[in-house]
C-alpha positions as CSV (number, residue, x, y, z in Angstrom):
1,M,44.9,-31.1,-35.5
2,Q,44.5,-32.9,-32.1
3,H,41.0,-35.1,-31.6
4,R,39.1,-33.5,-28.7
5,I,38.2,-36.1,-26.3
6,I,36.0,-34.8,-23.5
7,V,34.5,-37.0,-20.5
8,L,31.8,-35.8,-18.3
9,G,32.0,-37.0,-14.6
10,A,34.7,-38.4,-12.7
11,G,33.0,-41.0,-10.8
12,Y,34.3,-44.7,-11.3
13,A,33.2,-44.8,-15.0
14,G,34.2,-41.5,-16.1
15,A,37.7,-41.4,-14.4
16,V,38.3,-45.1,-15.6
17,A,37.4,-44.0,-19.3
18,A,39.6,-40.9,-19.1
19,G,42.6,-42.9,-17.8
20,R,42.1,-45.7,-20.2
21,L,42.2,-43.4,-23.1
22,A,45.1,-41.7,-22.0
23,R,47.0,-45.0,-21.8
24,R,45.9,-45.9,-25.5
25,L,46.3,-43.0,-27.7
26,R,49.2,-40.7,-28.2
27,R,49.4,-37.4,-26.4
28,E,50.2,-35.7,-29.7
29,D,47.3,-36.9,-31.6
30,V,44.4,-36.3,-28.9
31,S,43.6,-33.8,-26.1
32,I,41.6,-35.5,-23.2
33,T,39.5,-33.2,-20.9
34,L,38.1,-34.5,-17.6
35,V,35.3,-32.2,-16.5
36,N,33.8,-32.9,-12.7
37,A,32.0,-30.6,-10.3
38,E,34.1,-31.7,-7.3
39,P,37.9,-31.8,-7.1
40,D,38.1,-35.1,-5.2
41,F,37.2,-38.5,-6.6
42,V,34.3,-39.8,-4.3
43,E,34.4,-43.3,-3.4
44,R,30.5,-44.0,-3.7
45,V,30.4,-47.4,-2.9
46,R,31.3,-46.2,0.5
47,M,29.0,-43.3,1.2
48,H,27.2,-45.7,3.9
49,Q,30.6,-45.9,5.9
50,L,31.0,-41.9,5.4
51,A,27.3,-41.3,6.5
52,A,27.9,-43.9,9.6
53,G,30.9,-41.6,11.1
54,Q,33.8,-43.3,9.3
55,D,36.6,-41.1,7.6
56,L,37.6,-41.7,4.2
57,R,40.9,-41.0,2.5
58,P,40.6,-37.8,0.3
59,R,41.7,-38.6,-3.2
60,P,42.3,-35.4,-5.0
61,L,41.5,-35.7,-9.0
62,R,44.4,-33.4,-9.8
63,E,47.0,-35.7,-8.0
64,M,45.4,-38.8,-9.5
65,F,45.6,-37.5,-13.3
66,A,49.1,-35.6,-13.0
67,G,51.2,-36.4,-15.7
68,T,48.6,-38.7,-17.5
69,G,48.1,-36.1,-20.2
70,V,44.5,-35.7,-18.9
71,E,43.4,-32.0,-18.6
72,L,41.2,-31.7,-15.4
73,R,38.3,-29.1,-15.4
74,I,36.6,-28.4,-12.2
75,A,33.2,-27.3,-13.3
76,R,29.5,-28.0,-13.5
77,V,27.9,-29.3,-16.4
78,T,24.7,-27.4,-17.1
79,G,24.0,-28.4,-20.9
80,V,25.2,-30.7,-23.8
81,D,24.4,-29.7,-27.5
82,A,24.8,-32.8,-29.1
83,D,24.1,-31.6,-32.6
84,R,26.8,-28.9,-32.2
85,R,29.1,-31.2,-30.2
86,T,29.6,-28.4,-27.4
87,V,29.2,-28.7,-23.8
88,T,28.4,-25.8,-21.5
89,V,29.9,-25.6,-18.0
90,V,30.1,-23.2,-15.0
91,D,32.6,-23.0,-12.1
92,A,31.4,-23.4,-8.7
93,N,30.6,-19.6,-8.3
94,G,28.3,-20.1,-11.4
95,A,30.9,-18.1,-13.5
96,A,30.9,-19.3,-17.3
97,V,34.2,-21.7,-18.0
98,T,35.8,-21.2,-21.2
99,A,38.0,-24.0,-23.1
100,P,41.9,-22.9,-23.6
101,E,43.6,-22.3,-26.6
102,P,46.2,-25.1,-27.3
103,G,49.4,-24.3,-25.2
104,T,47.5,-21.7,-22.7
105,A,48.2,-22.1,-19.0
106,M,45.6,-23.4,-16.7
107,T,45.1,-21.7,-13.5
108,A,42.8,-22.5,-10.4
109,S,42.6,-21.4,-6.6
110,G,40.6,-22.8,-3.8
111,P,38.4,-25.9,-3.5
112,G,35.9,-26.5,-6.3
113,A,37.4,-23.4,-8.3
114,A,37.2,-23.7,-11.9
115,M,40.3,-24.0,-14.4
116,T,40.3,-21.4,-16.7
117,A,42.0,-19.7,-19.3
118,S,42.5,-15.9,-19.8
119,G,40.3,-14.0,-22.1
120,P,36.4,-14.0,-22.4
121,A,34.5,-16.9,-21.2
122,S,32.3,-18.9,-23.8
123,G,31.0,-21.1,-21.4
124,E,31.3,-24.0,-24.0
125,L,33.8,-26.8,-24.7
126,A,33.8,-28.3,-27.8
127,Y,34.3,-31.6,-28.7
128,D,35.0,-34.7,-31.4
129,T,34.1,-37.2,-29.0
130,L,32.2,-37.1,-26.1
131,V,32.1,-39.7,-23.0
132,Y,29.1,-39.0,-21.1
133,A,29.2,-40.1,-17.5
134,L,27.3,-37.9,-15.3
135,G,25.7,-40.6,-13.3
136,S,22.9,-40.5,-11.2
137,G,21.6,-39.3,-7.6
138,W,18.9,-40.6,-5.3
139,D,15.2,-40.9,-6.4
140,D,12.7,-40.0,-4.2
141,Q,10.3,-41.4,-6.5
142,G,7.7,-38.6,-5.8
143,V,6.8,-40.1,-2.3
144,P,5.1,-37.0,-0.2
145,G,7.7,-35.8,2.6
146,A,10.7,-37.9,0.9
147,A,12.4,-34.8,-0.7
148,E,11.7,-32.8,2.8
149,H,12.4,-35.1,5.4
150,A,14.5,-38.1,3.9
151,Y,18.3,-38.2,3.9
152,G,20.0,-40.0,0.7
153,I,23.5,-41.5,0.4
154,A,24.2,-41.5,-3.4
155,D,26.6,-38.7,-3.0
156,R,29.2,-37.2,-0.6
157,P,27.0,-34.1,0.2
158,G,23.8,-36.3,0.9
159,A,26.0,-38.7,3.2
160,L,27.6,-35.8,5.1
161,R,24.5,-34.4,5.9
162,L,23.0,-37.9,7.1
163,R,26.3,-38.0,9.2
164,A,25.6,-34.8,10.9
165,R,22.2,-35.6,11.7
166,L,23.1,-39.0,13.1
167,A,25.6,-37.3,15.5
168,R,22.8,-35.1,16.8
169,I,20.2,-37.7,17.6
170,D,20.0,-39.6,21.0
171,A,20.3,-43.1,22.3
172,G,17.0,-45.1,21.6
173,Q,15.7,-42.8,18.6
174,A,14.6,-44.9,15.4
175,V,16.5,-44.6,12.2
176,V,14.3,-46.2,9.5
177,V,16.2,-47.3,6.1
178,V,13.9,-47.3,3.1
179,G,14.7,-49.9,0.5
180,G,16.2,-53.3,0.2
181,G,18.6,-53.2,-2.5
182,L,22.3,-53.4,-1.7
183,T,22.5,-49.8,-0.7
184,G,19.7,-50.1,1.8
185,L,21.4,-53.4,3.4
186,E,24.7,-51.9,3.6
187,A,23.2,-48.6,5.0
188,A,21.3,-50.5,7.8
189,A,24.1,-52.6,8.7
190,E,26.6,-49.8,8.6
191,I,24.5,-47.5,11.1
192,A,23.5,-50.4,13.4
193,E,27.0,-51.7,14.0
194,A,28.2,-48.0,14.3
195,R,25.3,-46.7,16.5
196,P,24.2,-49.7,18.6
197,D,22.1,-47.5,20.9
198,L,19.7,-46.6,18.1
199,A,16.8,-48.6,16.8
200,V,17.3,-49.4,13.4
201,A,14.7,-50.6,11.0
202,L,14.7,-51.6,7.5
203,A,11.6,-51.3,5.3
204,V,11.7,-53.2,2.0
205,R,8.7,-53.8,-0.5
206,G,9.2,-57.6,-1.1
207,D,11.0,-60.4,0.7
208,L,14.3,-59.6,2.4
209,G,17.1,-60.4,0.1
210,G,14.8,-61.5,-2.5
211,R,17.3,-61.5,-5.3
212,L,19.6,-63.7,-3.3
213,S,20.3,-67.4,-3.1
214,P,18.7,-69.3,0.0
215,R,22.1,-69.0,1.7
216,G,22.5,-65.6,0.8
217,R,19.2,-64.6,2.5
218,G,19.9,-66.8,5.3
219,H,23.0,-65.2,6.3
220,L,21.6,-61.7,5.7
221,R,18.8,-62.3,8.2
222,K,21.1,-64.0,10.6
223,V,23.6,-60.7,10.5
224,L,20.9,-58.0,10.6
225,G,19.1,-59.9,13.4
226,G,22.2,-60.1,15.3
227,L,22.8,-56.3,14.7
228,G,19.2,-55.7,16.3
229,I,17.8,-54.3,13.2
230,T,13.9,-54.6,12.8
231,V,13.0,-55.7,9.2
232,H,9.7,-54.9,7.8
233,E,9.1,-56.8,4.7
234,H,6.4,-56.2,2.1
235,T,6.1,-52.7,3.4
236,A,5.8,-49.9,0.9
237,V,6.2,-46.5,2.5
238,T,4.1,-44.1,0.8
239,G,4.8,-41.2,3.2
240,V,7.7,-39.6,5.2
241,G,7.4,-37.1,8.0
242,A,9.5,-35.3,10.4
243,D,9.3,-38.2,12.8
244,R,7.6,-41.3,11.1
245,V,6.9,-43.0,7.7
246,T,3.5,-44.1,6.6
247,T,3.1,-47.2,4.7
248,A,0.6,-48.3,2.1
249,D,-1.6,-50.6,4.7
250,G,-2.0,-47.5,6.8
251,G,0.7,-48.2,9.2
252,V,3.1,-45.8,11.1
253,I,7.0,-46.7,11.7
254,P,8.6,-44.2,13.9
255,A,11.7,-42.6,12.4
256,A,13.8,-39.6,13.9
257,V,15.8,-40.3,10.7
258,T,14.7,-41.5,7.4
259,V,17.4,-43.1,5.1
260,W,15.9,-43.1,1.3
261,T,17.9,-45.7,-0.7
262,T,15.0,-46.9,-3.0
263,G,17.2,-46.6,-6.2
264,F,18.7,-43.8,-8.4
265,A,17.5,-41.2,-10.8
266,V,19.8,-40.3,-13.7
267,H,21.3,-36.9,-14.1
268,P,18.4,-34.8,-16.1
269,I,20.8,-33.1,-18.7
270,A,20.6,-36.1,-21.2
271,E,17.0,-35.8,-21.3
272,A,17.1,-32.3,-22.4
273,T,19.3,-33.0,-25.3
274,T,18.4,-34.5,-29.0
275,L,20.1,-37.7,-27.7
276,E,18.1,-41.0,-27.7
277,V,17.2,-41.8,-24.2
278,S,14.9,-44.3,-22.3
279,G,11.8,-43.2,-20.6
280,T,14.3,-42.9,-17.4
281,G,16.5,-40.4,-19.1
282,R,19.4,-42.8,-19.7
283,I,21.4,-42.8,-23.1
284,V,20.3,-45.6,-25.5
285,V,23.6,-47.3,-26.5
286,D,25.2,-50.0,-28.7
287,G,27.3,-53.0,-27.4
288,T,30.3,-50.5,-27.5
289,M,28.5,-47.9,-25.3
290,R,28.0,-45.5,-28.6
291,S,24.9,-43.6,-28.8
292,V,22.5,-45.0,-31.1
293,S,21.6,-41.5,-32.3
294,H,24.8,-39.6,-32.2
295,P,27.8,-41.7,-33.0
296,D,30.2,-39.1,-31.4
297,V,29.0,-39.7,-27.9
298,Y,29.4,-42.6,-25.8
299,A,27.8,-43.1,-22.6
300,V,29.2,-45.1,-19.4
301,G,27.9,-46.0,-16.2
302,D,24.5,-45.3,-14.7
303,A,23.6,-42.7,-17.5
304,A,24.1,-45.6,-20.1
305,L,20.9,-47.9,-21.0
306,A,23.1,-50.7,-22.2
307,T,22.5,-54.5,-22.5
308,G,25.0,-57.4,-21.5
309,A,25.0,-61.1,-21.2
310,G,21.7,-62.6,-22.1
311,N,20.7,-59.2,-23.7
312,R,19.6,-58.1,-20.3
313,P,19.6,-54.5,-19.3
314,L,23.1,-53.6,-17.4
315,R,22.1,-52.4,-13.4
316,M,23.3,-49.2,-12.0
317,S,26.4,-50.1,-10.2
318,C,30.1,-49.9,-10.3
319,A,30.0,-53.4,-11.4
320,S,28.5,-52.5,-14.4
321,G,30.2,-49.0,-14.6
322,T,33.7,-50.0,-14.7
323,P,33.6,-52.6,-17.5
324,A,31.2,-50.5,-19.6
325,A,34.1,-47.6,-19.5
326,W,36.8,-50.1,-20.6
327,R,34.4,-51.0,-23.4
328,A,33.8,-47.4,-24.4
329,A,37.8,-46.5,-24.0
330,D,38.6,-49.4,-26.0
331,A,36.0,-48.8,-28.8
332,I,37.0,-45.2,-29.2
333,T,40.5,-46.3,-29.5
334,A,39.7,-49.0,-32.1
335,R,37.7,-46.5,-34.2
336,L,40.3,-43.7,-34.0
337,T,43.2,-46.1,-34.9
338,G,41.7,-48.7,-37.0
339,G,41.5,-51.4,-34.3
340,R,39.4,-54.3,-33.9
341,L,36.1,-53.2,-31.8
342,P,35.4,-55.1,-28.6
343,K,32.3,-57.7,-29.2
344,A,31.9,-60.0,-26.1
345,P,29.3,-58.8,-23.9
346,I,29.9,-57.4,-20.2
347,R,28.9,-60.0,-17.9
348,Y,28.7,-60.3,-14.1
349,V,30.5,-62.5,-11.7
350,N,29.1,-61.8,-8.0
351,Q,27.3,-59.1,-5.8
352,C,29.3,-57.9,-3.1
353,V,27.6,-56.6,0.1
354,S,29.2,-55.1,3.3
355,L,27.3,-56.0,6.3
356,G,29.1,-53.6,8.8
357,R,33.1,-53.7,9.0
358,G,33.3,-57.3,10.1
359,E,30.7,-59.2,7.9
360,G,29.9,-59.4,4.5
361,L,27.9,-61.3,2.0
362,I,29.4,-62.4,-1.9
363,Q,26.8,-63.5,-4.0
364,Y,27.8,-65.4,-6.8
365,V,25.7,-64.8,-10.0
366,T,25.3,-65.9,-13.7
367,A,26.6,-63.9,-16.4
368,D,23.3,-61.9,-16.5
369,D,23.2,-61.4,-13.1
370,R,21.0,-64.0,-11.6
371,A,22.0,-65.5,-8.1
372,V,23.3,-69.3,-8.0
373,R,23.3,-71.3,-5.1
374,A,27.1,-70.3,-4.0
375,A,27.7,-67.6,-1.6
376,L,30.6,-66.3,0.4
377,T,29.6,-65.3,3.6
378,G,31.2,-63.9,7.2
379,R,34.5,-62.3,7.7
380,L,36.0,-63.6,4.7
381,A,33.5,-61.9,2.6
382,A,33.9,-58.8,4.5
383,V,37.7,-58.9,3.5
384,Y,36.7,-59.9,0.0
385,K,34.2,-56.9,-0.4
386,E,37.1,-54.3,1.0
387,L,39.5,-55.6,-1.6
388,V,37.0,-54.8,-4.3
389,C,36.9,-51.2,-3.2
390,R,40.3,-50.9,-2.8
391,G,41.1,-52.4,-6.0
392,A,38.4,-49.9,-7.6
393,A,39.8,-47.0,-6.0
394,W,43.3,-47.8,-6.9
395,A,42.5,-48.2,-10.9
396,V,41.1,-44.7,-10.4
397,A,44.0,-43.2,-8.8
398,N,46.4,-44.8,-10.8
399,P,44.9,-44.4,-14.5
400,T,47.8,-45.0,-16.7
401,L,49.4,-47.9,-14.5
402,G,48.8,-51.6,-15.1
403,L,49.8,-53.9,-18.0
404,P,51.9,-52.2,-20.3
405,V,50.1,-51.0,-23.4
406,R,51.3,-49.3,-26.6
407,R,49.8,-45.9,-27.2
408,R,48.1,-45.8,-30.7
409,R,48.3,-43.1,-33.5
410,V,45.2,-41.9,-34.5
411,T,44.8,-42.8,-38.1
412,R,41.3,-41.5,-38.9
413,E,38.0,-39.8,-37.5
414,Q,35.5,-41.9,-36.1
415,A,33.0,-43.1,-38.6
416,R,29.9,-41.0,-38.7
């Protein structure tokens, strides 16, 4: 009987994990099902570009995984029963989706349609090994008015809503980006470059680029200043209205559009399970990305609370999610085939920031993600960042290509 592997979520981490498993395990020994709510792979690291009016290349998941042995299921996950080892899903229209019997043909029609087998729909998919990669969305942090009036760019629908809103506002109107992390920096620069007629401002709680090196901070100030962006440092936004944001000191910043980039909140499903999760709902995993409470569950990407070099928690990012996906796939393969488990901690090399299409910043960091003096800036840094984005997308779009890997035979079930 085939070992059933289900991967939830086809972002960078989930798609990479599914593809790597397909490269390493024999098709006759395992079935790999990839469940995703949308039919296309979304380049999340480019959502600021989409919001600023640029068109991105469509990447249909069906084409990416054709011929790989990975079964694609377009459906929305509504629940996970980690004790019974089942996942509940519904299609885009809310209808239950059932797992097909082996050999049953799959059918689908229209964008977002669920791929279902004939017969009664149970809405449950059973697994032997689960890879949880449902990721995260924007986090309004409970700030009054943020959910009603602000725009997020954590996903494609959010970026498209912001894109449509920006297209409707007139020259001279104010756009305020809240949040000084990498997402906020990229969004502010991209919008200001695409719409120089707007008054773009950036509100950050601390120093601008506080986690960067002095060279990195200096370059950041220079580029944002050149783009005409007004920076409000040490400014905590405590309220969002239709035409303004208010700050902790009682100040008011005009904002025809408010872009919210203060952080991410993980998908809530894990918190509703019996899996051990952190206070923020992330699944607690060991060094192989395996749940500490349920050994048949692995979590990767933003959904996982994992540690890297120096025993420091991995940050929510593509830079963490992709190596975590490699780690999980390799660990699953090792446990199923009697191989050697990966042991070296996940480490960082740099932080890549695009500052519009012609400028960038590559901040080199220690293995545990602390900035060092060295930083690459300017046009070369923009090219570097673009190559990183293209490489990440290529790896997802070509899941079974790369260095030759011998597919291994499953010799045992995972140790419980």
